[in-house]
N, C-alpha and C positions, 0 to 999 in steps of 0.2 A: 376160333372167333378172335378177331384182333381186338385187343383191349383199347379202349378209348382213353385218351389222357386229356385232362382239363387244362387248357392253356393257362400259363401263369399270368396273373393279372398285370396289366401294364403299370409301369412305375408312375405312381401318382405324385404330382407336385404338391407340396404342402400348401394348404389354403392360407392365404394371407388374411390377417386380421387387422382391424383398425384400433384394437385395444391399446397397443403401445402409444399410438399417436394421441388417443384420447387422454391417457395419463400425462402425456407431455404438454397437452394444450394449456393447462394453467400456468406453466412456465413459459411456453413459446409466445403466447399472446403478449404478456407484459414485456418480454425480451425484445420482441419485434417492435412494439410500439414505443418503448422508452429507451431502447439502446440502439437497435439497427436504424430505425427511422431518424432519430436525432443525429447519429453519426453520418448517415447518408446526406442529410440536409446540410450539415456542417461542411462536408466535403464539397457539395454542390455550391454552397455559398462562398467557399474559399476560392473557387474558380471564377467568380464574378466580382465586379466592383461597381460602385455607384458613381455615375457621372451626371453632371448638371448641364442641361442644354438650355440655350436661350438667355445666357447671362446670369446675373446674380439672382434674379427672381424667376428664373426658368424652372422647369420641372426636372426632377431627377429620374433616372432610369438605370436599371441594372444591365450591364453589358458583360459579355464573356471576356475574361482577362487571362485565361490559361493559368500558368504557374507564376504569374507576375507577383501575386501576393506572397507566395512562398519565398521568392527571391528577395522581396522587400523585407520580410521578417528576418531572414537569415543575415541580411546585411546590417540590421540594426545592432548597435553596440550592446544593448541590454540582453539580446538573445544569448550570446556566448557567455556573458557574465552570469545570467540567471541559471543557465544549464550547468555550468561548471560549479556554481555555488551549491546547487542541489546535489550534484554528483559527489562533491566533497563531503557534503552533509551525510549522504547515504553511506559512503565508505567508512565513516566513523560511527554514526548513530545506529545503523542496522546491526552490525556485529555486536555492539554493546548491548542493545536491546534483546537480541536473540540469546546472547550468552546469559543475561539475567533471567530471561524466561526459562531457559533450559535448567539453570541452577535451581530456580524455584520449583520447577516441575519435578526434578529429581529429589529435592528435599521433601516435597509432599508425597512422593511415591516411596520414600524409604520406609523401612520396617519400623523405625523408631519414631516416626512422625506422629504427632497427636493433634487432635482437633482439626482434621483435614478439611472438613466441610467449612469450618469457620474461616480458615486461612485461604481456601479457594475463593470464598466470597470476598474477603478483604483484598486479595490481589486483583480480583476482577472488577471491583467497584469503580476504580478510575475510568475504565472503559465505558461504564454506564453513565458517566457524567457527560453532558453535552460539551462538544469541543469548545464552543464559545465561552461557556461558563468556566471550564478548566483553564483556558487561556487567560481569562480575566482574573481568576484566582491567583495564578502564577505571576501575572503582571503586577498585582498588588505586592507580592513577595519580592519582586525585583525592583520596585520603585524605591529609590533612595529616600524619598520624602516620607514614605509610609511604612516601609518594610522593617519588621523586627529582625529579619535575617541579615539585612545589610547593616543594621546597627550593631548586631552581634559580631559580624565580621570586622567592622571598623574598630570596635572595642578591642578586638584581638590583634589589631594592627594590619589587617588585610584590607586594602582599599581597592575594591573591585567595582567597576561600573558594569553591572549585569545587563544594562540596556545600551551600552556603548557600542560603537561599530565593530570592535574587536571581540566582543563577547555575546552579542545579540543572537548570532546564529546558533551558538551552543546553548544559550538560554532557551531558544525555541526547541532545540534538540532534547533538552531536559524535559520539557513539557510533553513532547511526542513520546519519549521513552516512558515517562510516568503513566501516560494514557494507555499505551498499547502493549506494554510488557505483560500485563495480566491476561490480555486477550490471547497473545501468542502462548503464554504459559498454559492456558486452558487447552489449546490444541495439542501441545506436546504432552500434557498430563493425560489427555484422553488416549493418545497413542501409547503411552507407557502402560495404560491399563490393559492393552492387548498383548503385552509381553508375557509369555507363559511363565507362571510362577515357579514351575519345577526347574527351569533353566537357572534362574538366580539361586534357587535353593541348592541345586547341585554344585554350583560354583562356591556357594558359602560353605558347604560341607567340605569341599576341597581346600578350604582355607583362604579363599579370596575375600578381600576386604570390600566394604561398601563402595568405595571410590573405584576399585578395580572392576567391580560388577557394573558400575555405571558407565565407565569408560570403555570397557571391552565387550559388554553385552548389550546394555540398554541403549546407549547412544547409536551404535551401528544399526540396531533394529528399527529405531524410530527415525532413521535418516530421511525417509520420504516425508515425514511430517516436518522435519527441519527444512527440507527443500520447499515445501508448501508455504511455510511461514516466511521463508526468504523471498519467494515470489510475491506474496501478498505485501511484504514490506517494501519491495522495490516499486511496486505499483502505487502504493500509498505515499511513498516519499516523493515521487515525481508529481503527485497531485497535491503537494503541500500548499495549503491556502489559508485555512482558518486561523492558525496560530500567527502567521505573518500579518494577516489582515487585522487581527486584534492588536498586535504589538505596534502596528503602524500608527495607531491612534495615540500612543503614549511615547513613542520613540522616533526620532528623526533618522535613526540608523536604518529603518526599514522603508525602502522606497516603493513606489507604485509598480516597479518592475523587479522586485526583489527575487521572486520565483517565477518560473514560466506560467504557472496557473494564475498568479497575481497579475502578471503582465497581460495575459489574455483577458482577465476581468477588467483591467483598466482600459484596454483598447475597446472592449465592448461598451463600457460606460461612456466612452467618448464617441459613440456612434460609429466606430470603425469596425463594423461587424465582419467584414471580409477578411481583414488582417487578423482579427481575433480568431476567426474560424481557421485560417491557415496555421496560426500558431498552435491551436488546439489539435489539429490533425498531425502536425509535426511532433508535438508532445506525445500523442498517442502512439505514433510509429516508433519513436525513440524508446518509450516505455515497453512496447512489445518486443523490440529487438533486444533490449537489455534483459528482459525476463526470459526470452528464448535462449539467449547466450548463457544465462545463469543455469537454466535447465540442462542445456547441452553439456556445460562444464561439469555440473554435479553428476549427471548421468554417466559421463565418461569416467569420472573419478571413481564412481561406484562400481562400474564395470571392470 
């Protein structure tokens, strides 16, 4: 009698489930409504311009202009000046801020550190202060008519106009550094908590000093966190707006086109929405390209 064999079951494709999409929904809905839709509308508006028909008292209508608005923005003198100003600001301020954040994070993570919770809170408090309030507070400290800091510097023989045209950019940089160092420090400190303690302990047994452990072990391990804070800083720097806007009210050194973001705001305030939208799109593209280039550079160096 010939034995019968049961045919092997056909390969079953895994059943798809909607559960992952359900978990993503709370993020996707606000992201689409408050990010993708505004960006898409800004791009659409940048391709149109408003024209008046029928003379001075005629009606206005929106007409397709292609990339004319982009060409107009790029040709404006303030465009190159504001972009180069922010780029120079980023080249100095970002490394200084991240270096301070890294040093503070390493100090908090060291074995001899005491009152870690207290100092984490102290370092993070400036980030919790609203940007306008922080800028106003520092503006008071910079104002030569009111500032005790300026009086102290002048009594020591140092005559520095912190709101003058040569120092105002770095005065703004000091405010930004003071505000965001603690935020970046917290990211780096959290990354340091993931470093296995036995690695540092083994290095310490072998005679490595604390700084050697930090430079040779901890910093290389938390390099992804350093890259992350670098990308966040690049994005935030090219969105520089609050501090220049506040300082503009107390210093003539800050113009309405001092930064690209401030220039876009000024254009929109003057009802030139199409040109403001074009400038915003250009700024978004430049920020993306710089962030992407930074990621590629750091990834290649790490490889």
